[in-house]
C-alpha positions as CSV (number, residue, x, y, z in Angstrom):
1,X,-6.7,11.4,24.4
2,X,-9.4,11.4,21.5
3,X,-10.3,8.7,19.2
4,X,-9.0,11.1,16.3
5,X,-5.3,11.3,18.0
6,X,-5.3,7.4,18.2
7,X,-6.4,6.9,14.5
8,X,-3.9,9.7,13.4
9,X,-1.1,7.8,15.3
10,X,-2.5,4.6,13.4
11,X,-2.2,6.2,10.2
12,X,1.5,7.5,10.9
13,X,2.4,4.0,12.0
14,X,1.2,2.6,8.9
15,X,3.2,5.0,6.8
16,X,6.3,4.1,8.8
17,X,6.0,0.5,8.6
18,X,5.4,0.7,4.6
19,X,8.3,3.0,4.3
20,X,10.6,0.8,6.0
21,X,9.2,-2.3,4.0
22,X,10.3,-1.0,0.4
23,X,13.8,-2.0,1.4
24,X,13.3,-4.5,4.0
25,X,11.3,-6.7,1.5
26,X,13.3,-5.8,-1.5
27,X,16.7,-7.3,-0.1
28,X,15.7,-10.8,-0.2
29,X,13.9,-10.7,-3.4
30,X,14.3,-12.9,-5.6
31,X,17.4,-14.6,-4.3
32,X,15.5,-16.2,-1.1
33,X,11.9,-15.8,-2.0
34,X,10.1,-14.7,-5.2
35,X,7.5,-12.0,-5.3
36,X,4.5,-14.0,-5.7
37,X,6.1,-16.6,-2.9
38,X,6.2,-13.6,-0.7
39,X,2.6,-12.7,-1.4
40,X,1.4,-16.3,-0.4
41,X,3.6,-16.0,2.8
42,X,2.1,-12.7,3.6
43,X,-1.5,-13.8,3.1
44,X,-1.3,-17.0,4.9
45,X,0.5,-15.4,7.9
46,X,-2.0,-13.0,8.0
47,X,-5.0,-15.5,7.9
48,X,-3.5,-17.2,10.8
49,X,-2.9,-14.2,13.1
50,X,-6.2,-12.6,12.4
51,X,-8.2,-15.8,12.7
52,X,-6.4,-16.6,16.1
53,X,-7.4,-13.2,17.6
54,X,-11.0,-13.7,16.4
55,X,-11.2,-16.7,18.7
56,X,-10.8,-14.3,21.9
57,X,-13.3,-11.7,20.5
58,X,-17.1,-11.2,20.3
59,X,-18.3,-12.8,17.2
60,X,-19.9,-10.6,14.4
61,X,-22.2,-11.8,11.9
62,X,-21.6,-10.5,8.3
63,X,-24.6,-9.3,6.3
64,X,-25.1,-11.3,3.2
65,X,-24.9,-8.4,1.1
66,X,-21.4,-7.4,2.5
67,X,-19.8,-10.6,1.5
68,X,-19.5,-9.3,-2.2
69,X,-18.0,-6.0,-0.9
70,X,-15.5,-8.1,1.0
71,X,-14.8,-10.3,-2.0
72,X,-14.1,-7.4,-4.1
73,X,-11.9,-5.5,-1.5
74,X,-9.8,-8.5,-0.9
75,X,-9.2,-8.9,-4.7
76,X,-8.3,-5.2,-4.9
77,X,-6.3,-5.1,-1.5
78,X,-5.1,-8.5,-1.0
79,X,-4.4,-9.9,-4.5
80,X,-4.0,-7.4,-7.2
81,X,-2.5,-4.7,-4.9
82,X,-0.1,-7.1,-3.2
83,X,1.0,-9.0,-6.5
84,X,1.7,-5.6,-8.2
85,X,3.5,-4.3,-5.2
86,X,6.1,-7.0,-4.5
87,X,6.5,-7.9,-8.2
88,X,7.0,-4.4,-9.1
89,X,9.6,-3.8,-5.8
90,X,11.5,-6.9,-7.1
91,X,12.0,-5.5,-10.8
92,X,12.5,-1.8,-9.7
93,X,14.1,-0.3,-6.5
94,X,13.1,0.8,-2.9
95,X,13.2,4.6,-3.7
96,X,11.2,4.3,-7.0
97,X,8.7,2.2,-4.7
98,X,8.4,4.7,-2.1
99,X,7.8,7.5,-4.6
100,X,5.0,5.7,-6.5
101,X,3.3,5.0,-3.0
102,X,2.8,8.7,-2.9
103,X,0.3,8.4,-5.8
104,X,-2.4,6.8,-3.4
105,X,-4.4,9.9,-2.3
106,X,-4.2,11.3,-5.8
107,X,-5.8,7.9,-7.2
108,X,-8.3,8.0,-4.4
109,X,-9.5,11.3,-5.7
110,X,-9.6,10.3,-9.3
111,X,-11.7,7.0,-8.6
112,X,-13.9,8.9,-6.2
113,X,-14.5,11.4,-9.0
114,X,-15.0,8.6,-11.6
115,X,-17.1,6.2,-9.5
116,X,-18.6,8.4,-6.6
117,X,-19.3,11.4,-8.8
118,X,-17.3,13.7,-6.3
119,X,-16.6,17.1,-7.2
120,X,-13.0,18.1,-8.5
121,X,-11.7,21.6,-8.3
122,X,-9.4,23.0,-10.7
123,X,-6.6,23.1,-8.1
124,X,-7.0,19.3,-7.5
125,X,-7.0,18.7,-11.2
126,X,-3.5,20.6,-11.1
127,X,-2.6,18.3,-8.4
128,X,-3.4,15.0,-10.2
129,X,-1.5,16.3,-13.3
130,X,1.5,17.0,-11.0
131,X,1.6,13.8,-9.3
132,X,1.1,11.9,-12.8
133,X,4.3,13.9,-14.1
134,X,6.2,12.7,-11.2
135,X,5.4,9.1,-11.9
136,X,5.9,9.4,-15.7
137,X,9.3,11.1,-15.0
138,X,10.3,8.0,-13.2
139,X,9.2,5.5,-15.8
140,X,10.5,7.2,-18.9
141,X,14.0,8.4,-17.2
142,X,15.5,4.8,-16.7
143,X,18.8,4.7,-18.3
144,X,19.8,1.1,-17.5
145,X,19.0,-1.8,-15.3
146,X,21.0,-3.5,-12.6
147,X,21.2,-7.1,-11.0
148,X,19.0,-5.9,-8.3
149,X,16.7,-4.1,-10.5
150,X,16.3,-6.2,-13.6
151,X,13.4,-4.3,-15.4
152,X,12.8,-0.9,-13.9
153,X,10.3,0.3,-16.4
154,X,8.0,-2.7,-15.9
155,X,8.5,-2.6,-12.2
156,X,7.6,1.1,-12.0
157,X,4.4,0.2,-14.1
158,X,3.5,-2.2,-11.7
159,X,4.1,-0.1,-8.7
160,X,1.7,2.4,-10.3
161,X,-0.9,-0.4,-10.8
162,X,-0.4,-1.1,-7.0
163,X,-1.2,2.4,-6.0
164,X,-4.4,2.4,-8.2
165,X,-5.7,-0.6,-6.7
166,X,-4.8,0.0,-3.1
167,X,-6.7,3.4,-3.7
168,X,-9.6,1.6,-4.7
169,X,-9.4,-0.9,-1.8
170,X,-9.5,2.1,0.4
171,X,-12.7,3.4,-1.2
172,X,-14.3,0.1,-1.0
173,X,-13.5,-0.9,2.5
174,X,-14.3,2.5,4.1
175,X,-18.2,1.7,4.4
176,X,-17.2,-1.6,6.0
177,X,-15.1,-0.1,8.7
178,X,-18.5,1.8,10.1
179,X,-20.1,-1.5,10.4
180,X,-18.0,-4.1,11.7
181,X,-14.6,-4.3,13.7
182,X,-11.3,-4.7,12.3
183,X,-10.5,-8.2,13.0
184,X,-13.8,-9.4,11.8
185,X,-13.3,-7.8,8.2
186,X,-9.6,-8.5,8.1
187,X,-9.9,-12.3,8.9
188,X,-12.7,-12.6,6.0
189,X,-10.6,-10.4,3.5
190,X,-7.4,-12.3,4.1
191,X,-9.1,-15.6,3.8
192,X,-10.7,-14.7,0.9
193,X,-7.6,-13.0,-0.6
194,X,-5.6,-16.0,0.1
195,X,-8.1,-18.5,-1.7
196,X,-8.1,-16.2,-4.7
197,X,-4.3,-15.9,-5.3
198,X,-3.3,-19.4,-4.4
199,X,-3.2,-20.6,-7.8
200,X,-0.8,-17.8,-8.7
201,X,1.3,-17.7,-5.8
202,X,1.8,-21.3,-4.7
203,X,4.4,-22.3,-7.4
204,X,6.8,-19.7,-6.3
205,X,6.0,-20.6,-2.3
206,X,7.1,-24.3,-3.2
207,X,10.3,-23.0,-4.6
208,X,11.6,-21.4,-1.2
209,X,14.3,-23.5,0.4
210,X,13.3,-22.5,4.1
211,X,15.9,-24.8,5.9
212,X,18.6,-22.8,4.3
213,X,17.3,-19.3,4.9
214,X,19.7,-17.2,6.8
215,X,18.5,-15.3,9.9
216,X,18.7,-11.9,7.6
217,X,16.0,-13.6,5.5
218,X,14.0,-14.6,8.2
219,X,13.6,-11.6,10.4
220,X,12.6,-9.8,7.0
221,X,9.9,-12.3,6.3
222,X,8.9,-11.9,9.8
223,X,8.5,-8.1,9.3
224,X,6.7,-8.6,6.1
225,X,4.2,-10.8,7.7
226,X,3.6,-9.3,11.2
227,X,4.6,-5.6,10.5
228,X,3.8,-4.9,6.8
229,X,0.6,-7.2,6.6
230,X,-0.9,-7.8,9.9
231,X,0.0,-4.5,11.6
232,X,-0.4,-2.1,8.6
233,X,-3.8,-3.4,7.6
234,X,-5.0,-3.6,11.3
235,X,-3.9,0.1,12.1
236,X,-5.0,1.3,8.6
237,X,-8.5,-0.3,9.3
238,X,-8.6,1.2,12.7
239,X,-7.6,4.7,11.4
240,X,-10.3,4.6,8.5
241,X,-13.0,4.1,11.3
242,X,-12.4,7.6,12.5
243,X,-10.6,9.3,9.6
244,X,-11.8,10.4,6.0
245,X,-10.2,8.1,3.3
246,X,-8.9,11.7,2.1
247,X,-7.3,12.4,5.3
248,X,-5.7,8.9,5.9
249,X,-4.4,9.3,2.3
250,X,-2.5,12.4,3.2
251,X,0.0,10.3,5.6
252,X,1.4,9.0,2.0
253,X,3.8,12.3,2.7
254,X,5.4,10.5,5.1
255,X,5.9,7.1,3.4
256,X,8.5,8.1,0.3
257,X,10.5,10.1,2.9
258,X,10.9,7.3,5.2
259,X,11.5,4.8,2.3
260,X,14.1,7.1,0.5
261,X,16.1,7.8,3.9
262,X,16.1,4.1,4.9
263,X,17.1,2.7,1.6
264,X,20.1,5.3,1.1
265,X,21.1,5.0,4.7
266,X,21.3,1.4,4.6
267,X,23.1,1.5,1.3
268,X,20.4,-0.3,-0.8
269,X,19.5,2.3,-3.1
270,X,20.7,5.9,-4.3
271,X,18.9,9.4,-4.8
272,X,19.9,11.5,-7.8
273,X,18.2,14.5,-9.2
274,X,15.6,12.7,-11.2
275,X,14.1,11.1,-8.1
276,X,14.5,14.3,-6.4
277,X,12.5,15.9,-8.9
278,X,9.8,13.3,-9.3
279,X,9.4,13.2,-5.5
280,X,8.8,16.9,-5.3
281,X,6.1,16.9,-8.3
282,X,4.3,13.9,-6.7
283,X,4.2,15.6,-3.1
284,X,3.3,18.7,-4.5
285,X,0.5,16.9,-6.5
286,X,-0.6,15.1,-3.2
287,X,-0.5,18.6,-1.6
288,X,-2.9,20.2,-3.9
289,X,-5.2,17.2,-3.9
290,X,-5.3,17.0,0.0
291,X,-5.8,20.4,0.5
292,X,-9.1,21.5,1.9
293,X,-10.8,24.7,0.2
294,X,-10.9,27.7,2.4
295,X,-14.1,28.5,4.4
296,X,-15.0,31.3,2.0
297,X,-15.0,29.1,-1.1
298,X,-16.8,26.4,0.8
299,X,-19.8,29.0,1.4
300,X,-19.6,30.2,-2.2
301,X,-19.8,26.8,-3.2
């Protein structure tokens, strides 16, 4: 089978794990572990796993000029992205979180236009507007909070911030995937991210009462460390080696559908007409943003 097939499979695996994670992580926050304490666990666990694996692989030397890119990538993808996502998930709902994740390809397009000068067609502009209309609908339609979602508006805003910074991370890390192996980049990025976020996350980590954690909390923490952190970054980095960033972003289609289905099926969230409309608007925007121009239009351009 071709490398592209395995890259597409890796991208789908990433979307599936992320989709499940919205509910799996939400259930134990903040009763057993706070959002920032969860970030500490994710980063520390990933550092251990990637550095252990690197001991059995050929060592690669990082060019001096790429360390700044690694630092920026870890700041975007391992710090701001994780902090805003888990705090937003703690304050909002799994379904909202899944829908906001769909904004990633839209934000990749916007950031590529602003910082890389890539062209953007009228159709893609309409896609961006539709995507943001869906996100805005979720933010302004909040009627009341609940014990499991204490501040949905702020949580939704943080989830949007998460999408922006994850998109920026994808753009920054894409060139590095062409130069280095997945494990080499990940071990340095997670180490850097752990050091940067340490002052913010250590307090909530120290509040976790590990001896009294039930098995339900332990397996969920394990899933977040091994699945959501280790496997997704490993799979996404592998996928980005072969796929374009925009192609990788298309798999955001699957994430909200998986997130919504699992959240509703497990009884941890509900779906209403507003969420359905918001999801349709956002996915429609992603479709317009991700759709390639016809060959005739490409020739004309």
